py3Dmol code that shows the C-alpha trace and the ligand (Angstrom):
import py3Dmol

protein = """\
ATOM      1  CA  UNK A   1     106.047 115.918  77.218  1.00  0.00           C
ATOM      2  CA  UNK A   2     104.369 112.520  76.553  1.00  0.00           C
ATOM      3  CA  UNK A   3     102.156 110.994  79.196  1.00  0.00           C
ATOM      4  CA  UNK A   4     103.874 109.000  81.946  1.00  0.00           C
ATOM      5  CA  UNK A   5     103.042 105.286  81.989  1.00  0.00           C
ATOM      6  CA  UNK A   6     101.690 103.094  84.816  1.00  0.00           C
ATOM      7  CA  UNK A   7     101.651  99.414  85.881  1.00  0.00           C
ATOM      8  CA  UNK A   8      98.658  97.687  87.336  1.00  0.00           C
ATOM      9  CA  UNK A   9      99.476  95.840  90.653  1.00  0.00           C
ATOM     10  CA  UNK A  10      97.818  92.597  91.542  1.00  0.00           C
ATOM     11  CA  UNK A  11      95.300  94.372  93.772  1.00  0.00           C
ATOM     12  CA  UNK A  12      94.080  96.584  90.784  1.00  0.00           C
ATOM     13  CA  UNK A  13      95.876  99.737  92.045  1.00  0.00           C
ATOM     14  CA  UNK A  14      97.997 101.615  89.341  1.00  0.00           C
ATOM     15  CA  UNK A  15     101.498 102.760  90.131  1.00  0.00           C
ATOM     16  CA  UNK A  16     103.507 105.226  87.989  1.00  0.00           C
ATOM     17  CA  UNK A  17     106.522 103.634  86.242  1.00  0.00           C
ATOM     18  CA  UNK A  18     108.840 106.435  87.279  1.00  0.00           C
ATOM     19  CA  UNK A  19     108.774 107.689  90.784  1.00  0.00           C
ATOM     20  CA  UNK A  20     111.108 110.028  92.745  1.00  0.00           C
ATOM     21  CA  UNK A  21     113.444 108.368  95.327  1.00  0.00           C
ATOM     22  CA  UNK A  22     114.543 110.397  98.284  1.00  0.00           C
ATOM     23  CA  UNK A  23     117.205 108.175 100.078  1.00  0.00           C
ATOM     24  CA  UNK A  24     119.981 110.460 101.289  1.00  0.00           C
ATOM     25  CA  UNK A  25     117.843 113.631 100.748  1.00  0.00           C
ATOM     26  CA  UNK A  26     117.941 115.075 104.225  1.00  0.00           C
ATOM     27  CA  UNK A  27     114.794 116.359 105.935  1.00  0.00           C
ATOM     28  CA  UNK A  28     115.744 119.949 105.324  1.00  0.00           C
ATOM     29  CA  UNK A  29     116.360 119.402 101.607  1.00  0.00           C
ATOM     30  CA  UNK A  30     113.358 117.182 101.059  1.00  0.00           C
ATOM     31  CA  UNK A  31     110.672 119.865 100.668  1.00  0.00           C
ATOM     32  CA  UNK A  32     112.384 121.541  97.894  1.00  0.00           C
ATOM     33  CA  UNK A  33     113.388 118.383  96.093  1.00  0.00           C
ATOM     34  CA  UNK A  34     109.976 116.841  96.392  1.00  0.00           C
ATOM     35  CA  UNK A  35     108.207 120.020  95.170  1.00  0.00           C
ATOM     36  CA  UNK A  36     110.652 120.287  92.199  1.00  0.00           C
ATOM     37  CA  UNK A  37     109.829 116.574  91.338  1.00  0.00           C
ATOM     38  CA  UNK A  38     106.069 117.071  91.555  1.00  0.00           C
ATOM     39  CA  UNK A  39     106.273 120.274  89.391  1.00  0.00           C
ATOM     40  CA  UNK A  40     108.328 118.212  86.866  1.00  0.00           C
ATOM     41  CA  UNK A  41     105.451 115.791  86.570  1.00  0.00           C
ATOM     42  CA  UNK A  42     106.363 112.928  88.996  1.00  0.00           C
ATOM     43  CA  UNK A  43     103.426 111.768  90.956  1.00  0.00           C
ATOM     44  CA  UNK A  44     105.123 108.928  92.863  1.00  0.00           C
ATOM     45  CA  UNK A  45     107.436 109.546  95.856  1.00  0.00           C
ATOM     46  CA  UNK A  46     109.471 106.845  97.444  1.00  0.00           C
ATOM     47  CA  UNK A  47     110.500 107.434 101.115  1.00  0.00           C
ATOM     48  CA  UNK A  48     111.169 105.233 104.101  1.00  0.00           C
ATOM     49  CA  UNK A  49     111.135 105.694 107.920  1.00  0.00           C
ATOM     50  CA  UNK A  50     114.940 105.203 107.995  1.00  0.00           C
ATOM     51  CA  UNK A  51     115.442 108.038 105.481  1.00  0.00           C
ATOM     52  CA  UNK A  52     114.564 110.476 108.279  1.00  0.00           C
ATOM     53  CA  UNK A  53     112.785 112.741 105.822  1.00  0.00           C
ATOM     54  CA  UNK A  54     109.095 111.839 105.982  1.00  0.00           C
ATOM     55  CA  UNK A  55     108.346 115.261 107.509  1.00  0.00           C
ATOM     56  CA  UNK A  56     110.295 116.979 104.671  1.00  0.00           C
ATOM     57  CA  UNK A  57     108.460 114.884 102.064  1.00  0.00           C
ATOM     58  CA  UNK A  58     105.147 116.026 103.739  1.00  0.00           C
ATOM     59  CA  UNK A  59     106.302 119.639 103.396  1.00  0.00           C
ATOM     60  CA  UNK A  60     107.120 119.231  99.687  1.00  0.00           C
ATOM     61  CA  UNK A  61     103.833 117.505  98.992  1.00  0.00           C
ATOM     62  CA  UNK A  62     101.946 120.332 100.618  1.00  0.00           C
ATOM     63  CA  UNK A  63     103.999 122.975  98.830  1.00  0.00           C
ATOM     64  CA  UNK A  64     103.372 121.461  95.375  1.00  0.00           C
ATOM     65  CA  UNK A  65      99.584 121.703  95.934  1.00  0.00           C
ATOM     66  CA  UNK A  66      98.639 118.721  93.727  1.00  0.00           C
ATOM     67  CA  UNK A  67      95.456 116.921  94.925  1.00  0.00           C
ATOM     68  CA  UNK A  68      96.268 113.985  97.213  1.00  0.00           C
ATOM     69  CA  UNK A  69      94.458 111.537  95.093  1.00  0.00           C
ATOM     70  CA  UNK A  70      96.846 112.218  92.103  1.00  0.00           C
ATOM     71  CA  UNK A  71      99.933 111.225  94.165  1.00  0.00           C
ATOM     72  CA  UNK A  72     101.338 107.801  94.946  1.00  0.00           C
ATOM     73  CA  UNK A  73     103.282 107.860  98.296  1.00  0.00           C
ATOM     74  CA  UNK A  74     105.364 104.906  99.407  1.00  0.00           C
ATOM     75  CA  UNK A  75     107.113 104.574 102.675  1.00  0.00           C
ATOM     76  CA  UNK A  76     108.689 101.545 104.473  1.00  0.00           C
ATOM     77  CA  UNK A  77     108.946  99.774 107.771  1.00  0.00           C
ATOM     78  CA  UNK A  78     112.556  99.813 109.248  1.00  0.00           C
ATOM     79  CA  UNK A  79     114.336  96.544 110.388  1.00  0.00           C
ATOM     80  CA  UNK A  80     114.037  97.327 114.189  1.00  0.00           C
ATOM     81  CA  UNK A  81     110.297  97.520 113.896  1.00  0.00           C
ATOM     82  CA  UNK A  82     109.397  94.023 112.811  1.00  0.00           C
ATOM     83  CA  UNK A  83     106.710  92.092 114.830  1.00  0.00           C
ATOM     84  CA  UNK A  84     103.019  92.896 115.025  1.00  0.00           C
ATOM     85  CA  UNK A  85     102.900  95.669 117.600  1.00  0.00           C
ATOM     86  CA  UNK A  86     106.019  97.245 116.573  1.00  0.00           C
ATOM     87  CA  UNK A  87     104.951  97.376 112.979  1.00  0.00           C
ATOM     88  CA  UNK A  88     101.498  98.834 113.733  1.00  0.00           C
ATOM     89  CA  UNK A  89     103.177 101.597 115.832  1.00  0.00           C
ATOM     90  CA  UNK A  90     105.903 102.266 113.212  1.00  0.00           C
ATOM     91  CA  UNK A  91     103.251 102.713 110.558  1.00  0.00           C
ATOM     92  CA  UNK A  92     101.238 105.116 112.678  1.00  0.00           C
ATOM     93  CA  UNK A  93     104.492 107.182 113.223  1.00  0.00           C
ATOM     94  CA  UNK A  94     105.194 107.324 109.446  1.00  0.00           C
ATOM     95  CA  UNK A  95     101.612 108.299 108.629  1.00  0.00           C
ATOM     96  CA  UNK A  96     101.731 111.139 111.212  1.00  0.00           C
ATOM     97  CA  UNK A  97     105.063 112.409 109.956  1.00  0.00           C
ATOM     98  CA  UNK A  98     103.830 112.354 106.313  1.00  0.00           C
ATOM     99  CA  UNK A  99     100.643 114.202 107.540  1.00  0.00           C
ATOM    100  CA  UNK A 100      98.504 111.836 105.397  1.00  0.00           C
ATOM    101  CA  UNK A 101      95.354 109.905 106.007  1.00  0.00           C
ATOM    102  CA  UNK A 102      96.669 106.986 103.907  1.00  0.00           C
ATOM    103  CA  UNK A 103      99.813 105.965 102.048  1.00  0.00           C
ATOM    104  CA  UNK A 104      99.411 104.275  98.614  1.00  0.00           C
ATOM    105  CA  UNK A 105     102.061 101.717  99.335  1.00  0.00           C
ATOM    106  CA  UNK A 106     103.625 100.351 102.575  1.00  0.00           C
ATOM    107  CA  UNK A 107     106.689  98.036 102.306  1.00  0.00           C
ATOM    108  CA  UNK A 108     108.661  95.868 104.662  1.00  0.00           C
ATOM    109  CA  UNK A 109     112.164  97.408 104.018  1.00  0.00           C
ATOM    110  CA  UNK A 110     114.266  94.208 104.452  1.00  0.00           C
ATOM    111  CA  UNK A 111     113.276  90.730 105.530  1.00  0.00           C
ATOM    112  CA  UNK A 112     116.092  90.550 108.165  1.00  0.00           C
ATOM    113  CA  UNK A 113     115.867  86.745 108.148  1.00  0.00           C
ATOM    114  CA  UNK A 114     118.108  86.538 111.209  1.00  0.00           C
ATOM    115  CA  UNK A 115     115.396  88.194 113.349  1.00  0.00           C
ATOM    116  CA  UNK A 116     112.893  85.943 111.456  1.00  0.00           C
ATOM    117  CA  UNK A 117     109.826  88.010 112.205  1.00  0.00           C
ATOM    118  CA  UNK A 118     108.992  88.809 108.679  1.00  0.00           C
ATOM    119  CA  UNK A 119     105.894  86.523 108.293  1.00  0.00           C
ATOM    120  CA  UNK A 120     104.375  88.067 111.500  1.00  0.00           C
ATOM    121  CA  UNK A 121     105.220  91.560 110.081  1.00  0.00           C
ATOM    122  CA  UNK A 122     103.630  90.655 106.820  1.00  0.00           C
ATOM    123  CA  UNK A 123     100.375  89.747 108.658  1.00  0.00           C
ATOM    124  CA  UNK A 124     100.505  93.128 110.328  1.00  0.00           C
ATOM    125  CA  UNK A 125     100.736  94.898 107.014  1.00  0.00           C
ATOM    126  CA  UNK A 126      97.456  93.009 106.063  1.00  0.00           C
ATOM    127  CA  UNK A 127      95.856  94.575 109.140  1.00  0.00           C
ATOM    128  CA  UNK A 128      97.017  98.089 107.990  1.00  0.00           C
ATOM    129  CA  UNK A 129      95.659  97.462 104.470  1.00  0.00           C
ATOM    130  CA  UNK A 130      92.363  96.343 105.902  1.00  0.00           C
ATOM    131  CA  UNK A 131      92.138  99.619 107.815  1.00  0.00           C
ATOM    132  CA  UNK A 132      92.446 101.479 104.567  1.00  0.00           C
ATOM    133  CA  UNK A 133      95.480 103.508 105.764  1.00  0.00           C
ATOM    134  CA  UNK A 134      97.652 101.770 103.170  1.00  0.00           C
ATOM    135  CA  UNK A 135      96.023 101.163  99.765  1.00  0.00           C
ATOM    136  CA  UNK A 136      98.476  98.440  98.819  1.00  0.00           C
ATOM    137  CA  UNK A 137     101.130  96.506 100.875  1.00  0.00           C
ATOM    138  CA  UNK A 138     104.392  94.880  99.571  1.00  0.00           C
ATOM    139  CA  UNK A 139     108.033  94.140 100.345  1.00  0.00           C
ATOM    140  CA  UNK A 140     111.457  95.148  99.576  1.00  0.00           C
ATOM    141  CA  UNK A 141     114.761  93.270  99.345  1.00  0.00           C
ATOM    142  CA  UNK A 142     112.959  89.806  99.642  1.00  0.00           C
ATOM    143  CA  UNK A 143     114.810  87.063  97.940  1.00  0.00           C
ATOM    144  CA  UNK A 144     112.868  84.091  96.454  1.00  0.00           C
ATOM    145  CA  UNK A 145     112.979  82.012  99.560  1.00  0.00           C
ATOM    146  CA  UNK A 146     111.564  84.835 101.663  1.00  0.00           C
ATOM    147  CA  UNK A 147     108.800  85.504  99.152  1.00  0.00           C
ATOM    148  CA  UNK A 148     108.029  81.761  99.198  1.00  0.00           C
ATOM    149  CA  UNK A 149     107.900  81.679 102.896  1.00  0.00           C
ATOM    150  CA  UNK A 150     105.394  84.670 103.311  1.00  0.00           C
ATOM    151  CA  UNK A 151     103.213  83.450 100.456  1.00  0.00           C
ATOM    152  CA  UNK A 152     103.312  79.767 101.849  1.00  0.00           C
ATOM    153  CA  UNK A 153     102.429  80.928 105.418  1.00  0.00           C
ATOM    154  CA  UNK A 154      99.804  83.422 104.671  1.00  0.00           C
ATOM    155  CA  UNK A 155      98.632  82.932 101.049  1.00  0.00           C
ATOM    156  CA  UNK A 156      98.958  86.549 100.419  1.00  0.00           C
ATOM    157  CA  UNK A 157     101.154  87.634  97.554  1.00  0.00           C
ATOM    158  CA  UNK A 158     102.860  91.113  97.864  1.00  0.00           C
ATOM    159  CA  UNK A 159     101.878  93.627  95.114  1.00  0.00           C
ATOM    160  CA  UNK A 160     105.550  94.642  94.711  1.00  0.00           C
ATOM    161  CA  UNK A 161     109.103  93.746  95.612  1.00  0.00           C
ATOM    162  CA  UNK A 162     111.387  96.719  95.424  1.00  0.00           C
ATOM    163  CA  UNK A 163     114.979  95.391  94.858  1.00  0.00           C
ATOM    164  CA  UNK A 164     118.334  96.590  93.716  1.00  0.00           C
ATOM    165  CA  UNK A 165     118.203  96.478  90.000  1.00  0.00           C
ATOM    166  CA  UNK A 166     120.087  98.399  87.221  1.00  0.00           C
ATOM    167  CA  UNK A 167     121.993  97.377  83.931  1.00  0.00           C
ATOM    168  CA  UNK A 168     124.911  95.989  85.741  1.00  0.00           C
ATOM    169  CA  UNK A 169     122.721  93.854  88.213  1.00  0.00           C
ATOM    170  CA  UNK A 170     119.539  92.711  86.342  1.00  0.00           C
ATOM    171  CA  UNK A 171     118.149  90.109  88.730  1.00  0.00           C
ATOM    172  CA  UNK A 172     116.589  87.953  85.902  1.00  0.00           C
ATOM    173  CA  UNK A 173     115.861  84.868  88.044  1.00  0.00           C
ATOM    174  CA  UNK A 174     114.142  87.025  90.712  1.00  0.00           C
ATOM    175  CA  UNK A 175     112.160  88.830  88.026  1.00  0.00           C
ATOM    176  CA  UNK A 176     111.045  85.524  86.593  1.00  0.00           C
ATOM    177  CA  UNK A 177     109.745  84.384  89.956  1.00  0.00           C
ATOM    178  CA  UNK A 178     107.988  87.764  90.341  1.00  0.00           C
ATOM    179  CA  UNK A 179     106.298  87.461  86.943  1.00  0.00           C
ATOM    180  CA  UNK A 180     105.099  83.981  87.803  1.00  0.00           C
ATOM    181  CA  UNK A 181     103.463  85.270  90.964  1.00  0.00           C
ATOM    182  CA  UNK A 182     102.227  88.507  89.537  1.00  0.00           C
ATOM    183  CA  UNK A 183     104.391  90.588  91.719  1.00  0.00           C
ATOM    184  CA  UNK A 184     105.605  93.831  90.135  1.00  0.00           C
ATOM    185  CA  UNK A 185     109.367  94.569  90.274  1.00  0.00           C
ATOM    186  CA  UNK A 186     110.499  97.974  91.349  1.00  0.00           C
ATOM    187  CA  UNK A 187     113.987  98.896  90.840  1.00  0.00           C
ATOM    188  CA  UNK A 188     115.967 100.733  93.436  1.00  0.00           C
ATOM    189  CA  UNK A 189     119.205 102.453  92.550  1.00  0.00           C
ATOM    190  CA  UNK A 190     118.031 102.242  88.919  1.00  0.00           C
ATOM    191  CA  UNK A 191     120.965 104.354  87.742  1.00  0.00           C
ATOM    192  CA  UNK A 192     123.402 102.170  89.774  1.00  0.00           C
ATOM    193  CA  UNK A 193     123.921 105.208  92.063  1.00  0.00           C
ATOM    194  CA  UNK A 194     125.445 106.962  89.096  1.00  0.00           C
ATOM    195  CA  UNK A 195     127.510 104.124  87.690  1.00  0.00           C
ATOM    196  CA  UNK A 196     125.503 103.580  84.522  1.00  0.00           C
ATOM    197  CA  UNK A 197     126.336 107.102  83.442  1.00  0.00           C
ATOM    198  CA  UNK A 198     129.962 106.020  83.092  1.00  0.00           C
ATOM    199  CA  UNK A 199     129.193 102.993  80.892  1.00  0.00           C
ATOM    200  CA  UNK A 200     130.442 103.357  77.388  1.00  0.00           C
ATOM    201  CA  UNK A 201     127.848 101.125  75.928  1.00  0.00           C
ATOM    202  CA  UNK A 202     125.042 103.087  77.416  1.00  0.00           C
ATOM    203  CA  UNK A 203     126.692 106.317  76.445  1.00  0.00           C
ATOM    204  CA  UNK A 204     126.970 105.173  72.813  1.00  0.00           C
ATOM    205  CA  UNK A 205     123.158 104.240  72.798  1.00  0.00           C
ATOM    206  CA  UNK A 206     122.439 107.627  74.408  1.00  0.00           C
ATOM    207  CA  UNK A 207     124.303 109.480  71.694  1.00  0.00           C
ATOM    208  CA  UNK A 208     122.474 107.612  68.969  1.00  0.00           C
ATOM    209  CA  UNK A 209     119.137 108.773  70.424  1.00  0.00           C
ATOM    210  CA  UNK A 210     120.235 112.298  71.335  1.00  0.00           C
ATOM    211  CA  UNK A 211     119.477 111.418  74.899  1.00  0.00           C
ATOM    212  CA  UNK A 212     121.442 111.155  78.102  1.00  0.00           C
ATOM    213  CA  UNK A 213     122.810 107.909  79.610  1.00  0.00           C
ATOM    214  CA  UNK A 214     120.505 108.301  82.701  1.00  0.00           C
ATOM    215  CA  UNK A 215     117.445 108.504  80.278  1.00  0.00           C
ATOM    216  CA  UNK A 216     118.545 105.483  78.333  1.00  0.00           C
ATOM    217  CA  UNK A 217     118.808 103.504  81.649  1.00  0.00           C
ATOM    218  CA  UNK A 218     115.374 104.659  82.735  1.00  0.00           C
ATOM    219  CA  UNK A 219     113.930 103.728  79.358  1.00  0.00           C
ATOM    220  CA  UNK A 220     115.513 100.281  79.805  1.00  0.00           C
ATOM    221  CA  UNK A 221     113.619  99.933  83.105  1.00  0.00           C
ATOM    222  CA  UNK A 222     110.370 101.157  81.553  1.00  0.00           C
ATOM    223  CA  UNK A 223     110.667  98.828  78.479  1.00  0.00           C
ATOM    224  CA  UNK A 224     111.273  95.893  80.785  1.00  0.00           C
ATOM    225  CA  UNK A 225     107.964  96.489  82.661  1.00  0.00           C
ATOM    226  CA  UNK A 226     109.798  97.622  85.706  1.00  0.00           C
ATOM    227  CA  UNK A 227     108.934 100.491  88.122  1.00  0.00           C
ATOM    228  CA  UNK A 228     112.047 102.762  88.665  1.00  0.00           C
ATOM    229  CA  UNK A 229     112.628 105.304  91.439  1.00  0.00           C
ATOM    230  CA  UNK A 230     115.733 107.554  90.415  1.00  0.00           C
ATOM    231  CA  UNK A 231     116.976 110.022  92.968  1.00  0.00           C
ATOM    232  CA  UNK A 232     118.444 113.524  92.352  1.00  0.00           C
ATOM    233  CA  UNK A 233     118.387 116.773  94.134  1.00  0.00           C
ATOM    234  CA  UNK A 234     119.632 118.607  91.090  1.00  0.00           C
ATOM    235  CA  UNK A 235     116.612 120.406  89.405  1.00  0.00           C
ATOM    236  CA  UNK A 236     117.838 119.815  85.819  1.00  0.00           C
ATOM    237  CA  UNK A 237     118.477 116.070  86.576  1.00  0.00           C
ATOM    238  CA  UNK A 238     115.039 115.846  88.170  1.00  0.00           C
ATOM    239  CA  UNK A 239     113.480 116.958  85.048  1.00  0.00           C
ATOM    240  CA  UNK A 240     115.734 114.913  82.782  1.00  0.00           C
ATOM    241  CA  UNK A 241     114.966 111.724  84.700  1.00  0.00           C
ATOM    242  CA  UNK A 242     111.215 112.158  84.159  1.00  0.00           C
ATOM    243  CA  UNK A 243     111.552 113.149  80.456  1.00  0.00           C
ATOM    244  CA  UNK A 244     111.607 109.518  79.320  1.00  0.00           C
ATOM    245  CA  UNK A 245     108.174 108.985  77.916  1.00  0.00           C
ATOM    246  CA  UNK A 246     108.696 110.232  74.314  1.00  0.00           C
ATOM    247  CA  UNK A 247     111.329 107.959  72.841  1.00  0.00           C
ATOM    248  CA  UNK A 248     112.056 104.313  72.550  1.00  0.00           C
ATOM    249  CA  UNK A 249     115.040 102.003  72.741  1.00  0.00           C
ATOM    250  CA  UNK A 250     115.179  99.415  69.854  1.00  0.00           C
ATOM    251  CA  UNK A 251     115.210  95.720  70.432  1.00  0.00           C
ATOM    252  CA  UNK A 252     118.954  95.874  69.485  1.00  0.00           C
ATOM    253  CA  UNK A 253     119.532  98.523  72.223  1.00  0.00           C
ATOM    254  CA  UNK A 254     117.688  96.380  74.801  1.00  0.00           C
ATOM    255  CA  UNK A 255     119.713  93.328  73.735  1.00  0.00           C
ATOM    256  CA  UNK A 256     122.986  95.307  74.132  1.00  0.00           C
ATOM    257  CA  UNK A 257     122.073  96.568  77.599  1.00  0.00           C
ATOM    258  CA  UNK A 258     121.106  92.915  78.658  1.00  0.00           C
ATOM    259  CA  UNK A 259     124.784  91.930  78.041  1.00  0.00           C
ATOM    260  CA  UNK A 260     125.977  94.301  80.900  1.00  0.00           C
ATOM    261  CA  UNK A 261     124.406  91.992  83.494  1.00  0.00           C
ATOM    262  CA  UNK A 262     127.005  90.860  85.966  1.00  0.00           C
ATOM    263  CA  UNK A 263     126.072  88.644  88.948  1.00  0.00           C
ATOM    264  CA  UNK A 264     128.688  90.425  90.918  1.00  0.00           C
ATOM    265  CA  UNK A 265     127.100  93.808  90.094  1.00  0.00           C
ATOM    266  CA  UNK A 266     125.296  94.223  93.348  1.00  0.00           C
ATOM    267  CA  UNK A 267     126.091  97.539  95.067  1.00  0.00           C
ATOM    268  CA  UNK A 268     123.996  97.214  98.218  1.00  0.00           C
ATOM    269  CA  UNK A 269     124.004  94.515 100.860  1.00  0.00           C
ATOM    270  CA  UNK A 270     122.856  91.031 100.515  1.00  0.00           C
ATOM    271  CA  UNK A 271     119.249  90.898 101.927  1.00  0.00           C
ATOM    272  CA  UNK A 272     119.983  87.436 103.430  1.00  0.00           C
ATOM    273  CA  UNK A 273     122.696  88.827 105.653  1.00  0.00           C
ATOM    274  CA  UNK A 274     121.420  92.366 106.221  1.00  0.00           C
ATOM    275  CA  UNK A 275     119.919  93.350 109.591  1.00  0.00           C
TER     276      UNK A 275
END
"""
ligand_1 = """\
44
NAD
P 120.100 106.039 91.816
O 120.437 104.855 90.976
O 118.767 106.684 91.634
O 121.289 107.133 91.585
C 121.249 108.333 92.219
C 122.526 109.206 91.959
O 122.741 109.158 90.576
C 122.392 110.618 92.343
O 122.748 110.800 93.675
C 123.260 111.284 91.308
O 124.533 111.300 91.825
C 123.091 110.522 90.154
N 122.206 110.972 89.191
C 120.795 111.026 89.249
N 120.287 111.486 88.129
C 121.243 111.745 87.361
C 121.374 112.243 85.976
N 120.308 112.581 85.289
N 122.645 112.542 85.411
C 123.757 112.274 86.176
N 123.738 111.713 87.469
C 122.468 111.488 87.954
O 120.345 105.635 93.398
P 119.692 105.600 94.789
O 119.415 106.981 95.283
O 120.503 104.682 95.575
O 118.274 104.862 94.405
C 117.117 105.574 94.110
C 116.031 105.403 95.153
O 115.838 103.962 95.345
C 116.429 105.870 96.571
O 116.399 107.287 96.574
C 115.398 105.265 97.364
O 114.093 105.902 97.269
C 115.321 103.770 96.765
N 116.239 102.806 97.390
C 115.704 101.816 98.054
C 116.469 100.952 98.757
C 115.786 99.844 99.517
O 116.449 99.117 100.219
N 114.511 99.607 99.308
C 117.803 101.000 98.726
C 118.337 102.085 97.948
C 117.614 102.846 97.333
"""
view = py3Dmol.view(width=600, height=400)
view.addModel(protein, "pdb")
view.setStyle({"model": 0}, {"cartoon": {"style": "trace"}})
view.addModel(ligand_1, "xyz")
view.setStyle({"model": 1}, {"stick": {}})
view.zoomTo()
view.show()
């Protein structure tokens, strides 16, 4: 299997381009799934406090036995923990559940603009980063005005924005903003929660390359310079989703997939409204 690829964040840290997402993997299931992913070659795991599986993720990491410094562990602050003191406490709880001395990346999960504490929370994340307990800090589900607001107020640009992104919802305007500000774009639901597997155009490209539709979609993320975090608990699919570093989509394939973009293709909630 070819080497996995990485992207350099604006603070110099490198993140693997394919990580393992564990939303909807329950705490009991997580040890087995995370161990299987690490054994398949994944080094990056994406969890969150709200997923309720940080302890299970910790068990999977321990069971895999890979040195800590080779792993890239992300977790996220939930919406009801915004504000300085809440955020600092929430971070401590996550770190304890993960049984780690540091996480590689800590994210504000949603901006929750109606609560309007995300600038203060963003400052709290700087304190966490300064303590060395999060190597990098960033955000998730921030739209352009939310990013402009935190950058304007603090002067500190997040390393990453983790957003919904898949062939049916490509977020081109948001990605252009990220590129201008050196913010890496990380795609959540990179397989459109399974919907891309049903797309005939992707199926055709997959057939041509002797690959699966999931692999074509993940290759599309990689070749667009994105970080993607597919989720599966099925061992064969966990392996399949990581086996994407030894083939390439053509320019023509990429252009065809670009035509699938649909501004009504969003699956998850609108971050402006979500609390
Ligand atoms: P996904 O796009 O990764 O799709 C996962 C689903 O696709 C699986 O449940 C399975 O049904 C199917 N699947 C996976 N691999 C397959 C394969 N090879 N062949 C056929 N079917 C396959 O969706 P997701 O789980 O929503 O997103 C991935 C990760 O993104 C999550 O686990 C989580 O870590 C992260 N996420 C973050 C946010 C956020 O707000 N920041 C929101 C949603 C998800």
